[in-house]
Backbone as CSV, one residue per row, in Angstrom:
resi,resn,N_x,N_y,N_z,CA_x,CA_y,CA_z,C_x,C_y,C_z
1,UNK,176.359,-64.126,170.334,175.103,-64.029,169.211,175.410,-63.239,168.329
2,UNK,174.949,-63.621,166.778,175.296,-62.598,165.789,174.522,-61.533,165.799
3,UNK,174.915,-60.516,165.149,174.062,-59.239,165.030,172.929,-59.297,164.413
4,UNK,172.051,-58.945,164.998,170.658,-58.650,164.357,170.295,-57.623,163.521
5,UNK,169.392,-57.588,162.271,168.984,-56.395,161.617,168.367,-55.274,162.478
6,UNK,168.760,-54.061,161.998,168.363,-53.067,162.905,166.889,-52.606,162.403
7,UNK,166.587,-52.674,161.055,165.222,-52.465,160.486,164.882,-53.510,159.709
8,UNK,163.432,-53.483,159.462,162.784,-54.561,158.507,162.824,-54.304,157.226
9,UNK,163.202,-55.227,156.283,163.232,-55.017,154.990,161.927,-54.665,154.467
10,UNK,161.734,-53.772,153.397,160.391,-53.838,153.022,159.763,-54.880,152.011
11,UNK,158.544,-55.066,151.832,158.243,-55.987,151.175,158.362,-55.901,149.724
12,UNK,158.765,-54.579,149.020,159.092,-54.569,147.868,160.615,-54.835,147.464
13,UNK,161.365,-54.590,148.620,162.972,-55.249,148.555,162.848,-56.810,148.532
14,UNK,161.903,-57.321,149.421,162.141,-58.948,149.660,161.440,-59.394,148.271
15,UNK,160.399,-58.886,147.649,159.979,-59.439,146.368,160.972,-59.125,145.192
16,UNK,161.785,-58.066,145.282,162.832,-58.083,144.132,163.651,-58.916,144.313
17,UNK,164.142,-59.445,145.647,165.116,-60.362,145.743,164.685,-62.055,145.193
18,UNK,163.334,-62.007,145.483,162.780,-63.335,145.098,162.091,-63.276,143.664
19,UNK,162.435,-62.522,142.857,162.016,-62.346,141.389,162.577,-63.434,140.569
20,UNK,163.823,-63.792,140.954,164.341,-64.846,139.897,164.057,-66.385,140.444
21,UNK,163.255,-66.636,141.610,163.184,-67.849,142.312,162.152,-68.684,141.713
22,UNK,161.422,-68.185,140.696,160.226,-68.912,140.076,160.688,-70.042,139.152
23,UNK,159.974,-71.186,139.258,160.454,-72.424,138.350,160.033,-72.327,136.950
24,UNK,160.702,-72.869,136.005,160.495,-72.545,134.887,160.040,-74.060,134.097
25,UNK,158.849,-74.175,133.460,158.609,-75.194,133.013,159.554,-75.686,131.722
26,UNK,159.686,-76.960,131.751,160.819,-77.599,130.869,160.175,-77.761,129.194
27,UNK,160.926,-77.382,128.634,160.551,-77.113,126.888,160.350,-78.797,126.364
28,UNK,159.068,-78.883,125.702,159.224,-80.382,125.415,158.819,-80.337,123.761
29,UNK,159.413,-81.188,122.738,159.166,-81.426,121.525,158.601,-82.697,121.343
30,UNK,158.059,-83.114,120.024,157.638,-84.286,119.790,158.873,-85.136,118.855
31,UNK,159.046,-86.388,119.277,159.983,-87.145,118.573,159.650,-87.444,117.082
32,UNK,160.476,-87.288,116.377,160.183,-87.364,114.893,160.153,-88.888,114.406
33,UNK,160.394,-89.692,115.389,160.219,-91.370,115.049,158.736,-91.875,115.634
34,UNK,158.727,-91.635,116.922,157.495,-92.143,117.538,156.344,-91.129,118.014
35,UNK,156.689,-89.904,118.010,156.018,-88.939,118.252,155.670,-88.658,119.907
36,UNK,156.314,-89.305,120.635,156.514,-89.014,122.089,156.998,-87.648,122.537
37,UNK,156.505,-87.071,123.482,157.318,-85.759,123.898,158.733,-86.064,124.601
38,UNK,159.373,-85.299,124.278,160.922,-85.499,124.982,161.734,-84.132,124.895
39,UNK,162.727,-84.090,125.642,163.352,-82.753,125.668,163.985,-82.531,124.420
40,UNK,164.266,-81.241,124.057,165.222,-81.108,122.835,166.509,-81.426,122.814
41,UNK,167.156,-82.016,121.979,168.744,-82.009,121.796,168.826,-83.319,122.815
42,UNK,167.976,-84.211,122.909,168.292,-85.315,123.835,167.602,-86.640,123.187
43,UNK,168.287,-87.686,123.302,167.752,-89.062,122.921,166.290,-89.284,123.608
44,UNK,165.420,-89.818,122.606,164.162,-90.240,122.874,164.093,-91.227,123.905
45,UNK,163.615,-91.018,125.191,163.477,-92.159,125.907,162.697,-93.373,125.682
46,UNK,161.733,-93.121,124.921,160.778,-94.179,124.466,161.324,-94.967,123.449
47,UNK,162.058,-94.642,122.361,162.304,-95.290,121.329,163.886,-95.235,120.999
48,UNK,164.666,-94.390,121.401,166.161,-94.322,121.479,166.445,-93.723,120.201
49,UNK,165.818,-92.878,119.619,166.223,-92.220,118.271,166.602,-90.951,118.520
50,UNK,167.540,-90.580,117.767,168.127,-89.138,117.881,168.339,-88.629,116.444
51,UNK,167.843,-87.466,115.980,168.230,-86.820,114.487,168.113,-87.956,113.651
52,UNK,166.941,-88.729,113.644,166.432,-89.499,112.600,167.134,-91.089,112.637
53,UNK,168.238,-91.187,113.645,168.759,-92.460,113.686,168.703,-93.199,115.073
54,UNK,168.887,-94.514,115.014,168.579,-95.321,116.403,169.999,-94.893,116.971
55,UNK,170.009,-94.547,118.234,171.187,-94.271,118.786,171.500,-95.471,120.034
56,UNK,170.436,-95.633,120.683,170.379,-96.747,121.730,169.298,-97.731,121.357
57,UNK,169.517,-98.973,121.871,168.448,-99.991,121.451,167.569,-100.008,122.837
58,UNK,166.221,-99.863,122.722,165.395,-99.816,123.902,164.586,-101.219,123.957
59,UNK,165.076,-102.147,124.976,164.119,-103.325,125.282,162.991,-103.226,125.741
60,UNK,162.090,-104.033,124.834,160.715,-103.912,125.069,160.329,-104.812,126.296
61,UNK,159.515,-104.348,127.439,159.142,-105.381,128.521,158.194,-106.366,127.849
62,UNK,158.230,-107.434,128.130,157.159,-108.686,127.933,156.297,-108.913,128.797
63,UNK,154.977,-108.676,128.374,154.162,-109.213,129.220,153.820,-110.616,129.707
64,UNK,153.662,-110.684,131.151,153.653,-112.489,131.452,152.055,-112.788,131.368
């Protein structure tokens, strides 16, 4: 069997260890072409533009 701790860690020590575990919300900016929210420095997933020019062509879904 592995060795077991001799003393209980205090709640302050436990909380200091967990201080960096919080999730951070992603930053979103508006696309200059279509106005949808996207991540900065990335191609817009809805229109395919980046820095004012079309980088990828997004195919529109046709309704049947």
